[in-house]
N, C-alpha and C positions, 0 to 999 in steps of 0.2 A: 180251550175250556179248562177251568180250574175246579177241582173237586176235592173236598174233604169228606172222606168216607169212613164213618165210624171212628173219628179221631178222638182219643181220650188222653187227657194230660192231668197229672196230679201235681198240685202245688200246696205245700204246707197242709197236707191231709185233706185238701179240698180237690174234688174232681171236676174237670171241665170236659164236656162232651159236645163235639161239633160235627154236624153234617151240613154241608153247604156246597152248592154248585153255582159258579159264575160263568156265564156265557161270554165268549170273546166279543169285544167291542162295546160292552156295557159299562156303566159306572154304578157300582154297588156301594151303598152307604151302610156301614156297620153302626148301629145305634143301640142305645139301651142305657140303663142307669149305671153309675160308677160301680165297678166290681163285677159287672156282668160277664166279662171275659173278652171284650172287644180287642184290647191290645194284646191279650194272650193269643187270640186267634191269629192276629196279624203276625205276631212273632213266630208262631208255628209255621205259617206259610213262608215267611222270610227265611226260616232256618236258624233263628237265634236260639230257639229251644226245640226239642224233639218230643214227639208224642210217645206216650207209653204204649198205646195201641192205635190201630187204624192206619189209613194211608192218605197221603197228600199226593194228588195226581195232577199233571199238566198235560193235556192232550194224551192221556193214557200213560205217560211216563211217570214212574214213581220217584218222588223227590225226597222221601225219607232218607236221612243220613247224609244228604248232600250239604256241603258248606254253603253259607249264604251267597258267596260270590260265584258259586257254580249253578245257582238257580236263575231262572229266566225272568227275574224281577228287578225293577229299579225302585229304590226306597227313598221316600221323602219324610224326614222326621220333624217333630215339633221344634226341636232345636236345629237350626240350619247347618251346624257343624262345618263351618268354613274354616280354612286355615288362614290365620291372621297374617302370616308372612308371604302369602301368595296373592297375586292379583286376581281380579275377577276372571280374566281369561284363563289363568292357571287353575283356579278352583273349578271352573266348568270342565276344563280338560281332564281333571282327575276322573271324570266319569268314563273316559275312554282309555286312560292308562294311568295307573298309580304312580309311575315314574316319570310321567309327562313326556314320554318318548313317542311323539305323534308324527305321523306323516304330514305332508303339506295339505293333503285333502282332508285329513282329520282336523287340522288347525282351521281349515275353512268351515268345517262343521261346527266348531266351537264358535267362530265368529257369527255364523248364521244363527246358532242357538241364542247367543247374546242379543242379536238383533230381534229375534222373535219374542223375547221377553222384555224388550225395550231398554237394554243395557249397553248398546253399542257405543254410547258416548262416555261410558265410565269403565270400559273394558280393561284399562290399565291401572285402575285404582285398587287400593287395598280395602278389605272389609271394613276397617275402622273409618274409612272415608265415605261409607254408604249409609243410607237410612235403613231402618228396620225392614221396610218393604222391599228395598233394593236387595238386601241380603237374602231375603226369602226368594226373590227372583233368581238370584245366582244359584241357590240350592235347587230350585225348580229346573233351571236350565241344565244343571249337572245331572239331574235325574233323567230328563227326557232325551238328552244327547246319547244316552246309552242305547245299545241296539236291542232293547227289550220291549215286548209288546204288552207287558202288565206293569202298572205303577201301583205301589203300595204307599198310601198316605196315612201317617199317624198324626192326625190333628195338626198339620203343619202351619195353619194360619190362625189358630185359636187365640194367640196373643195379640193379633192385629186388631185395629179398630174396625167397626162394622163396614165402613165404606171400602177400606183397603182390602178387607177379607173378601168382600163381594167381588172386587176387581180381580183378586188372585184366583178365586174360584172360577170366574168367567174365563180367565186365561188357561187354567187347567182344562176346562171343558173344550175350549177351542183347539188347544194343542192335541188333546186326546182324539178329537174328531179328525183333525188333519192327519194324524199318524195311525188312525184306526187302532188305538191302544185301549186296553181295558184298565179300569181304575177300581181298586178296592180301598175305600177310605173310611177311617174311623172319625166320627164327628159327634159332638154333643149338641150341635146346633141343628134343630129341625129345619131352619131356614136354609142352611147350607145344603142339606140333602135335597130339599125341594128345588133349590136353585140349579143344581147340575146333575143330580143322580137320575138314572133311569130305573133303578130298583133299590130296595132297602132290605136289610136283614135286621130284625129286632131281636136283641139278646137279653136274656134274663136268667139269673141263677145258673150261670155257666153253660148255657145252652142257646142255640139258635132256635127261637120259638116261632117266628113268622118270617117268611121270605115272600115278597110281593113287589108288584110294580109301584113306583113312587106315588102314583095317584091314590093308592090305598093307604097312604100314610095320613090318617085323619083320626079325629076323636070319636068317630062313629064305628071304628073297627070292632069286629066281634070279639077279638081277644082283649079282654078287659085291661090287663096290665099295659098293653100297647096304647089303648085308648086313653088311659090315665097319663101315660108318659107324654103323649102328644098334647093333651089338654094342659099339662103342667108347663110344657115348653112353648106354648103358643102365646 
């Protein structure tokens, strides 16, 4: 269970205040207008920035002050961040060891990850030889090959066309289910949230205003800013 308890963060004289609980095994979509604090919340969880007040807890363990690589999360960014001089296999392997010093069983894990995302036939290619969708699959494989049970997604598929984005989201959902992983994802697309999320958190003015099951994400919600957001995005 991931908990943000009374977390407060100041940026350019603006305060963000977050209280949020995500149960293990769920897919939680962070939604809201631009500037509402979605990426800030994700960065706090990942450890890229530190809160001024409050605690970030994972199954009761305090994560405040821990470097990103010491936190139990795998991160998938909007930019795939692949290394141009490394092959698909090597880019995926970075998820297991930054120096690519892997055991034979770990290289087998890499091969299996490539197969699960449909890249086994291009595993020796360089990123420049791949399509945009294939590069995002490499980044996804590098994310889930890590031994972490929580994946943080910062709009990784927003630049893809609708059909490919839908395909990638379905892949995330399938892999998360297979691995019993939790997913905390930032998205601007209501359709994306409805496609794979089990829950959503609506954010506005630097705070989490509504947390509910995905079925409650509709234009008839009692919280008027949420209802307007859904109506505008439908």
